[in-house]
N, C-alpha and C positions, 0 to 999 in steps of 0.2 A: 504494500500500500504506500502510496506517495504521501509524504508528510506535508501538511499544510503549514506554511510559515506564518504565524500570527502577526509578525512584524510587517508583512506585505499586504495586509488587508487595507483596502483603500476607501471603504465606505460601508454604510449599514447593510446594503444588499449582499456584499461579500461576507459580512459577519453573520448574517442570517443563513446564507448558504453553508458556511463553515459549520455553524451550530447544527444545521440539519444533517450534514454529512456525518458529523460526530454522533448525533443521536441515532441515525440509521446503523452506523457501524456498531454501536453498543448494543442495539436491539438484535442484530443479526449474529452477534458473537456466540450466543448459545445454540444457534442452528448449524454451526460449522461441524464438519465431520472431524472426528478425532482419531478414528481408526480406518484402515483400508476397507473393512467390512461395511462401514457406514456409507461408503461411496457406492457400493454395489446396489443398494436399495433392496426391494423385496423380490426382484426378479420378474415381476409382471405376473400374468395369469398362470396358475400352476399347471394348467392343461395345455399351455401354448406349445406348439411343436416348432422345431428349428426352422422348417421350411416356411411356416407362417410368419415367423420373425423375419426371415430373410426377405420374404415378399413385402412385408410392411416397411422394411428399411429401403428396399428398392423404390417403392411408391413414394416414400418421404424424400428420397434423393431427387425425384422428378418434380417436386413442388418448387416453383420459382421463388426466389428469395429477393427481398429488397436490400439485403445487406451486401456490403462490398468490402473487398480487401484493401481498398485505397483509403 
């Protein structure tokens, strides 16, 4: 995480933004994964087959995205 330098805050809008960022960071701290197993999740539906998962991934890849690498 990039550290916000409090000495470079130029106005009230930046101060409010900084406080909001700090508040969000504090509230999300408890949701962070602490073990590798936490990152895996529940694995999805228990009866899902590998070929169903592969088909879903292929369909997802074909969905156009508005995001860019630039």
